[in-house]
C-alpha positions as CSV (number, residue, x, y, z in Angstrom):
1,M,-8.9,-23.6,14.3
2,H,-12.1,-22.4,12.3
3,A,-12.3,-18.6,12.3
4,L,-15.8,-18.7,13.9
5,V,-14.5,-20.7,16.9
6,R,-11.5,-18.4,17.3
7,V,-13.8,-15.3,17.3
8,K,-16.0,-16.8,20.0
9,L,-13.1,-17.8,22.1
10,Y,-11.8,-14.3,21.9
11,L,-15.1,-12.8,22.9
12,L,-15.3,-15.1,26.0
13,D,-11.9,-13.9,27.2
14,P,-12.7,-11.8,30.3
15,F,-9.6,-9.7,29.6
16,H,-10.3,-8.9,25.9
17,S,-11.4,-5.3,26.7
18,H,-7.8,-4.6,27.9
19,S,-6.1,-6.3,25.0
20,R,-6.6,-3.9,22.2
21,C,-3.2,-4.5,20.6
22,Q,-3.9,-8.2,20.6
23,F,-7.2,-7.7,18.9
24,L,-5.6,-5.7,16.1
25,A,-3.2,-8.7,15.6
26,F,-6.3,-11.0,15.9
27,L,-8.0,-9.2,13.0
28,F,-5.1,-10.0,10.7
29,N,-4.6,-13.5,12.0
30,T,-8.2,-14.1,11.5
31,L,-8.2,-13.0,7.9
32,E,-4.8,-14.5,7.0
33,P,-6.0,-18.1,6.1
34,Y,-8.6,-16.6,3.7
35,I,-6.2,-14.3,1.8
36,N,-3.6,-14.6,-0.9
37,K,-0.4,-12.8,-0.3
38,N,1.2,-14.3,-3.4
39,A,-1.1,-12.3,-5.7
40,A,0.4,-8.9,-4.7
41,Y,2.6,-7.2,-7.3
42,N,5.7,-7.4,-5.1
43,S,5.2,-10.9,-3.7
44,R,8.1,-13.4,-3.6
45,E,6.2,-15.8,-5.9
46,R,6.0,-13.1,-8.6
47,E,9.6,-12.3,-8.1
48,D,10.4,-15.9,-8.7
49,E,8.4,-15.6,-11.9
50,Q,10.8,-12.7,-12.9
51,A,7.9,-10.2,-12.8
52,S,9.4,-6.7,-13.5
53,I,8.6,-3.1,-14.3
54,C,8.9,-1.6,-17.8
55,K,12.4,-0.9,-18.9
56,E,13.4,2.7,-18.9
57,H,12.2,4.6,-22.1
58,T,9.7,2.0,-23.0
59,R,5.8,2.1,-22.9
60,E,6.1,5.8,-22.1
61,K,3.0,6.8,-23.8
62,V,0.7,4.2,-22.4
63,L,2.1,4.7,-18.9
64,S,1.6,8.4,-19.3
65,D,-2.1,7.9,-20.3
66,I,-2.7,5.6,-17.3
67,T,-0.9,7.9,-14.9
68,A,-3.0,10.8,-16.2
69,W,-6.1,8.9,-15.6
70,A,-5.0,8.0,-12.1
71,E,-4.4,11.7,-11.2
72,R,-7.6,13.0,-12.8
73,R,-9.8,13.7,-9.8
74,N,-13.1,14.2,-11.7
75,G,-12.5,11.7,-14.5
76,R,-13.8,8.1,-14.9
77,P,-12.8,6.1,-11.9
78,V,-12.1,2.8,-13.8
79,C,-9.4,2.2,-16.4
80,W,-9.4,-1.0,-18.5
81,L,-6.1,-1.9,-20.1
82,A,-6.8,-4.5,-22.9
83,G,-4.3,-6.3,-25.0
84,P,-3.5,-9.7,-26.5
85,A,-1.5,-12.4,-24.7
86,G,2.2,-11.4,-24.3
87,S,1.7,-7.7,-25.1
88,G,3.1,-6.6,-21.7
89,K,-0.1,-5.8,-19.7
90,S,1.2,-7.4,-16.5
91,T,4.5,-5.5,-16.8
92,I,2.6,-2.2,-17.2
93,A,0.3,-3.0,-14.3
94,H,3.3,-3.9,-12.2
95,T,4.9,-0.6,-13.1
96,I,1.9,1.4,-12.1
97,A,1.5,-0.5,-8.8
98,Q,5.1,0.1,-7.9
99,R,4.8,3.8,-8.9
100,Y,1.9,4.3,-6.5
101,D,3.4,2.1,-3.7
102,R,5.3,4.8,-2.1
103,E,4.8,7.4,0.6
104,E,3.6,10.9,-0.4
105,N,2.9,13.3,2.3
106,G,2.7,10.4,4.7
107,C,0.1,8.6,2.6
108,N,0.6,5.4,0.5
109,R,-1.4,5.8,-2.8
110,L,-1.6,2.1,-3.6
111,A,-4.5,0.5,-1.8
112,F,-4.3,-3.0,-3.2
113,S,-2.9,-5.1,-6.1
114,F,-3.9,-8.6,-7.2
115,F,-2.3,-10.4,-10.2
116,F,-4.4,-13.4,-11.3
117,S,-2.5,-16.3,-12.7
118,R,-4.0,-19.5,-14.2
119,R,-0.6,-21.3,-13.8
120,N,-0.8,-20.8,-10.0
121,R,-3.9,-22.5,-8.7
122,D,-4.4,-20.2,-5.7
123,R,-4.0,-17.1,-7.8
124,S,-6.8,-18.0,-10.2
125,D,-9.4,-18.0,-7.4
126,A,-11.4,-14.8,-7.2
127,A,-13.1,-15.9,-4.0
128,R,-9.9,-14.8,-2.1
129,L,-9.8,-11.4,-3.6
130,V,-12.4,-9.6,-1.4
131,L,-10.8,-10.8,1.9
132,T,-7.4,-10.0,0.6
133,L,-8.6,-6.5,-0.3
134,A,-10.1,-6.2,3.3
135,Y,-6.8,-7.2,4.8
136,R,-4.9,-4.7,2.7
137,V,-7.5,-1.9,3.5
138,A,-7.0,-2.6,7.1
139,T,-3.3,-1.9,6.6
140,T,-3.6,1.1,4.3
141,L,-6.6,2.8,6.1
142,P,-6.1,2.0,9.8
143,S,-9.1,4.1,10.7
144,A,-11.3,1.5,9.1
145,K,-10.0,-1.3,11.4
146,Q,-12.4,-0.7,14.2
147,A,-15.4,-1.1,12.0
148,M,-13.9,-4.4,10.6
149,E,-13.3,-5.7,14.1
150,D,-16.8,-4.8,15.2
151,A,-18.3,-6.5,12.1
152,L,-16.3,-9.7,12.7
153,A,-17.0,-9.7,16.4
154,K,-20.7,-9.3,15.7
155,E,-20.9,-11.8,12.8
156,P,-17.9,-14.2,12.6
157,S,-19.6,-16.1,9.8
158,I,-18.9,-13.2,7.4
159,L,-15.7,-15.1,6.4
160,D,-17.8,-17.9,4.9
161,Q,-20.5,-15.7,3.3
162,R,-21.0,-14.7,-0.3
163,L,-18.6,-12.3,-1.9
164,E,-21.2,-9.5,-2.0
165,H,-21.8,-9.8,1.8
166,Q,-18.1,-9.9,2.6
167,F,-17.4,-6.9,0.3
168,T,-20.3,-4.9,2.0
169,K,-19.6,-5.8,5.6
170,L,-15.7,-5.8,5.6
171,I,-14.9,-3.1,3.0
172,V,-17.7,-0.8,2.1
173,N,-19.2,-0.2,5.6
174,P,-15.8,0.1,7.4
175,V,-14.5,2.6,4.8
176,L,-17.7,4.6,5.0
177,S,-17.2,4.8,8.8
178,I,-14.1,6.9,8.3
179,T,-14.8,10.5,9.3
180,K,-11.8,12.2,7.8
181,P,-11.4,12.8,4.1
182,V,-9.4,10.2,2.3
183,S,-7.4,10.9,-0.9
184,P,-8.2,8.6,-3.9
185,L,-6.2,5.3,-3.7
186,I,-5.3,3.1,-6.6
187,I,-6.4,-0.6,-6.9
188,V,-4.6,-2.7,-9.6
189,I,-6.2,-6.0,-10.6
190,D,-4.3,-7.7,-13.4
191,G,-5.3,-10.6,-15.7
192,L,-9.1,-10.9,-15.3
193,D,-9.0,-13.4,-18.0
194,E,-6.8,-15.6,-15.9
195,C,-9.5,-16.0,-13.2
196,S,-10.9,-19.5,-13.2
197,S,-14.6,-18.3,-13.1
198,E,-16.2,-16.0,-15.5
199,A,-19.1,-15.6,-13.1
200,H,-16.7,-14.4,-10.4
201,V,-15.2,-11.9,-12.8
202,K,-18.6,-10.4,-13.5
203,E,-19.4,-10.3,-9.8
204,L,-16.2,-8.7,-8.8
205,I,-16.5,-5.9,-11.4
206,R,-20.1,-5.3,-10.5
207,L,-19.2,-5.0,-6.8
208,L,-16.1,-2.9,-7.2
209,V,-17.4,-0.5,-9.9
210,G,-20.9,-0.3,-8.2
211,A,-19.3,0.9,-4.9
212,L,-17.1,3.6,-6.4
213,P,-19.4,6.5,-5.9
214,D,-19.0,5.9,-2.1
215,L,-15.4,4.7,-1.9
216,P,-12.1,6.6,-2.4
217,F,-10.8,4.1,-4.9
218,R,-9.7,4.3,-8.6
219,L,-9.6,0.9,-10.3
220,L,-7.1,-0.3,-12.9
221,F,-8.1,-3.6,-14.6
222,T,-6.0,-5.5,-17.2
223,S,-7.1,-8.4,-19.4
224,R,-7.1,-9.8,-22.8
225,P,-10.0,-8.4,-24.9
226,E,-12.1,-11.5,-24.3
227,D,-15.8,-11.2,-25.5
228,Y,-17.3,-11.6,-22.0
229,I,-15.0,-9.1,-20.5
230,N,-15.6,-6.6,-23.3
231,K,-19.4,-7.0,-22.8
232,I,-19.0,-6.2,-19.1
233,F,-17.0,-3.0,-19.6
234,T,-19.1,-1.8,-22.5
235,S,-22.4,-2.5,-20.8
236,P,-24.7,0.6,-20.3
237,L,-24.5,0.3,-16.5
238,I,-20.7,0.5,-16.5
239,T,-19.4,2.1,-19.6
240,G,-19.8,5.7,-18.4
241,N,-17.3,5.0,-15.6
242,V,-14.7,3.2,-17.7
243,E,-11.8,4.6,-19.6
244,C,-10.6,2.0,-22.1
245,V,-6.9,1.8,-23.1
246,A,-6.1,-0.7,-25.9
247,L,-2.6,-1.7,-26.4
248,R,-3.2,-2.3,-30.1
249,D,-3.4,1.5,-30.4
250,F,0.2,1.9,-29.3
251,D,3.1,1.0,-31.7
252,A,5.6,-0.8,-29.5
253,I,8.2,-1.9,-32.1
254,G,10.6,0.8,-30.7
255,D,10.0,-0.4,-27.2
256,V,10.7,-4.0,-28.1
257,Y,13.9,-2.8,-29.8
258,I,15.1,-1.2,-26.6
259,Y,14.2,-4.3,-24.6
260,L,16.1,-6.6,-27.0
261,Q,19.1,-4.2,-27.1
262,D,19.4,-4.3,-23.3
263,A,18.6,-8.0,-22.8
264,L,20.9,-9.3,-25.7
265,L,23.7,-7.1,-24.5
266,E,23.4,-8.9,-21.2
267,V,23.5,-12.3,-23.1
268,Q,26.6,-11.1,-24.9
269,R,28.3,-10.3,-21.6
270,N,27.3,-13.5,-19.9
271,L,28.4,-15.8,-22.8
272,G,31.5,-13.8,-23.7
273,L,30.4,-13.0,-27.2
274,P,32.2,-10.3,-29.4
275,P,30.2,-7.0,-30.1
276,S,30.0,-8.0,-33.8
277,W,27.8,-11.0,-33.1
278,L,24.6,-8.8,-33.4
279,S,24.2,-5.7,-35.5
280,D,21.7,-2.9,-35.1
281,A,20.0,-4.0,-38.3
282,D,19.6,-7.4,-36.8
283,L,18.0,-5.8,-33.7
284,W,15.4,-4.0,-35.9
285,T,14.7,-7.1,-37.8
286,L,14.0,-9.0,-34.6
287,A,11.8,-6.1,-33.2
288,E,9.7,-6.1,-36.3
289,K,9.3,-9.8,-36.2
290,S,7.8,-9.5,-32.7
291,E,4.8,-7.6,-34.0
292,S,4.8,-5.6,-30.7
293,I,4.4,-8.7,-28.6
294,F,6.8,-8.6,-25.7
295,M,6.3,-12.4,-25.1
296,Y,8.1,-12.8,-28.4
297,A,11.1,-10.7,-27.1
298,S,11.4,-12.4,-23.8
299,T,11.1,-15.9,-25.3
300,L,13.7,-14.9,-27.9
301,V,16.2,-13.8,-25.2
302,K,15.9,-17.0,-23.3
303,F,16.1,-19.0,-26.5
304,V,19.2,-17.4,-27.8
305,G,20.9,-16.9,-24.3
306,D,20.5,-20.6,-23.3
307,E,24.0,-21.5,-21.9
308,E,23.6,-25.0,-23.3
309,G,22.8,-23.8,-26.8
310,K,24.6,-22.2,-29.7
311,P,23.7,-18.5,-29.5
312,R,25.0,-17.5,-33.0
313,Q,23.1,-20.3,-34.7
314,R,20.0,-19.7,-32.7
315,L,20.1,-15.9,-33.4
316,Q,20.3,-16.7,-37.2
317,N,17.4,-19.1,-36.9
318,A,15.4,-16.3,-35.3
319,L,16.5,-13.8,-37.9
320,H,15.3,-16.1,-40.8
321,A,12.0,-17.3,-39.2
322,H,8.7,-15.9,-40.1
323,K,7.1,-13.1,-38.0
324,G,5.2,-13.8,-34.8
325,L,5.3,-16.2,-32.0
326,D,4.4,-19.4,-33.9
327,S,7.7,-19.7,-35.7
328,L,9.7,-18.8,-32.6
329,F,7.9,-21.4,-30.5
330,E,8.5,-23.9,-33.2
331,Q,12.3,-23.2,-33.0
332,V,12.1,-23.5,-29.2
333,L,10.3,-26.8,-29.3
334,N,12.7,-28.2,-32.0
335,N,15.7,-27.4,-29.8
336,A,14.0,-28.7,-26.6
337,N,13.5,-32.1,-28.4
338,K,17.1,-33.0,-27.3
339,Y,16.0,-33.4,-23.6
340,A,15.2,-36.9,-22.6
341,D,11.7,-36.3,-21.1
342,F,10.7,-33.8,-23.8
343,R,7.8,-35.8,-25.3
344,L,6.6,-36.9,-21.9
345,V,6.3,-33.4,-20.5
346,L,4.9,-32.0,-23.8
347,G,2.3,-34.8,-24.0
348,A,1.2,-34.2,-20.4
349,V,0.8,-30.4,-21.0
350,V,-1.2,-31.1,-24.2
351,F,-3.6,-33.7,-22.7
352,L,-4.3,-32.1,-19.3
353,R,-7.3,-29.9,-19.3
354,H,-5.6,-27.0,-17.6
355,I,-2.0,-25.8,-17.6
356,P,-0.6,-27.4,-14.4
357,H,1.9,-25.8,-12.0
358,I,5.4,-27.1,-12.8
359,S,5.7,-28.9,-9.4
360,I,2.4,-30.9,-10.2
361,L,4.0,-32.1,-13.4
362,L,7.2,-33.1,-11.6
363,E,5.1,-35.4,-9.3
364,L,2.7,-36.6,-11.9
365,L,5.5,-37.7,-14.3
366,Q,7.9,-38.8,-11.4
367,L,10.8,-36.9,-12.8
368,D,13.9,-36.1,-10.7
369,S,13.8,-32.2,-10.5
370,V,11.8,-29.2,-11.6
371,H,14.8,-28.4,-13.9
372,D,13.9,-31.5,-15.9
373,V,10.4,-30.2,-16.5
């Protein structure tokens, strides 16, 4: 049933004034079709993607800098973490979100998290972010619920209005209605460059940053350093509120070494390999070949640890390959060529305009299982 119809039916209920608890549930039920629960840092979908926090003793300096920004009461309210693809931005953002998603003095410091993903159709849509934020704010700041309920009761069409109107009526005004002081809360928005619309990215940043003088939020954004995003954060109207953190300024070779050491030790255990199969010198060689790109490390571990492959031979291939992702991906593709549907799947990925979800490829190519894809 359309949200407008449901709100009207509720208001026509002669007993609604005695059903406060039902109305609280009604608020969430009304918002639910418009939100995206899969975009939260701890969603089941992200767990299925093997999303995780930074390994212990890795990324310590960048995490320390971001935590210092988050705790600085009078500092800039926005932090932009920028880095190339595969450099670990989402893992850092996930770590920060989890760090603040805990109770301190009866208060949860994480207000909201939203992880964009171009691989997942519904997580590349920025139109859902504002109402998802409203849903989360109603949970984190219960004293704002009343104003949200009143706004929806007065104007049910809010749910179909422009992002700016939704943001003002369901977030800004309700939060401003809170009479007691609210400690600063953290909002984490990861992967701006994976949003399907540049216009929506610009609008979201304008709305969120523009409201910060009145709202108790501190915003952590992450993205690749795309030109249009760089222009937004360095524009005269915003730059004074933004603390920029560039991953290129942090040497992560040592962190990649620690990651590879732990992950390849797990491969050794799973495949019953002797300790001599991998030396410390080999680990440092692989870490240096990564050029601080964690995607290199994670891809390497999957490549070498494939149960159907030859781990020693694959390890030697990686050790003798050129630096960077290109040579590693070439090795991965060469080995994948043994699968019957390799060319069919690769051809579909190459010719489709956008990277499709794996289940869509399955249906399109009429294969037997997702495992084949």
